[in-house]
N, C-alpha and C positions, 0 to 999 in steps of 0.2 A: 905732337901733331898726330901720330899714329894712334895713340890712345884715344884721342877725341874722335877719330874716324870710327874706331871700334865701338865706342859708346853710342855714336849716332846710328851706326848700323844695327846695333842691338835694340835701340829704342824703336827704330823703324820696324824691325822684325816683331817685337813684342806688341806693337800697336796695330799690326795688320789684323784684318777681320778674321782670318782663318785661325790664328793663334788664340784670339779671344773666344771664338766659337769652340775651339778644342778645350780651352780651360773650363768653360761653362759645362761642356760635355763631361769632362773628368769629374767635376764637382758633383754634378747630378748623378753620374754613374756611381760615385762613392756613396752617396746617400741612398741610391737605389739598391746598392749591394746589401745594405742593412735590411731592406725589405725582403730581398731574395733570401738572405740568410735566415731570417725569421720564418719565411715560407718553408724552407727546407727543414730547419731544425724543429719548428713547432707544428708543422702540418704534414709535410711529405714523409719525413723520416718516421714519425709515429704511425702513419698509415702503412708504410712499408713494413714496419715492425709488427703491426697487427696482422697484416696479410701473411707474413712469413713466420708467424707463430712466436712473436716476441724477440726476434733477433734485433740486437742493438749494435749497430755498426761502430759506435763510439768505443765499445769494449773489444773490438777486434784488434789484437796486437800480438806481437811476438816478443817475448822477454829474452833478451840477449845474455842474461846471466844463467840461463838453464833452469831456473826455478819456475814453478807454476803459480800464477796469481789469479784471483777471482775477477778482478777488474783492473783496468788501466790505472786508475787512481791508486789502487793498492800497490801495484808494481812501482809506480812513481814515488809513492810514499816510502817504499823500502829502498829507494835509491837505485833501482834496477834500470839499466838502459833498455829502451823498448823501441820497436818499430810499430808505430800506430797506423797501420794501413787502413783501419776502419775510419779514422778521421780523414784520411786521404780520399776514401770512397765518398764520404760526405761532401768534401770540397769539390770533387769531380761532378757529383750530382748538382751541387750548387752552381758550378760553372755552366753546366749544360742547361739548367733552368734559366739562368741569366741570359745565355745565348738565345734560347728559345723565345723568351719574353722580348728581347731586343729585336729578334727577327720578326716576330709578330707585329711589334710596334712599327718598325720600318716598313713592313709590308702594308700595314694599314695606312700609314702616312703616304706611301706611294700611290695607294688606291684613291685616297682623298685628293691628292695632287693631280692624278689623271682625270678624276671626275671634274675638278675645277677647271683644268685645261680644256676638257671636252666641252663643258658648259660655256666657257669663254669663246671657243671656236664656233659653237652653235649660235651664240649671241652675235658674234661678228659676221657670221654667214647670213644670219637672219636680217641684218640691217639692210633696208632697201637701198638700191643704187639708182633706181628709176622711178618715175611717177608718170601718171597719165595726164595728158593735156586735157583740161576740162572742155576745150572747144572742139578739137578734132579727134580726141580719144586716142592719139598716138602716144607711144611710150617715149619719154624724154628723160635726160639725166635729172637726178633729184635736185641738183642745185641750179637748174636752168631758170632764167628769168624771162625768156622768150622761147616759144615753141619753134623748133627747127623745121617743122613740117608746115604749119599754117601761119607762122610768124606772129601769133597772138602774144600780147604782153601778158605775163603771168604775175600774179600778186605774190 
């Protein structure tokens, strides 16, 4: 009996809208991560390298065996333990760009949402609530079928 209740609770939890929205967000975020990684690796890092005179963050490392190696790949090929802080810098830049893009996206969506809400409020506000009686020219409620001032029958 207890097991059945647990399974029912889990089913209810997993089918809630928030969980499904979160799952979609995680999947899209994972796909988006590939785009951001390419942006960092293929565009941003080469630009930073060109600006800084050819510095390559991926080869910034400390060899823990005390020997000097020309590249991280050479150190790893030699079996040396390394601290690859250059890759860490690249991942931090990757994270910051991802956060920036998401911030801009959310900010844009909020702006669109505010515009739509404002337009809806204007449309609601603009809807007339009164009309003019064609006989006595008094203002009467829009849904009136008889004028409250002159008692004329309205069509």
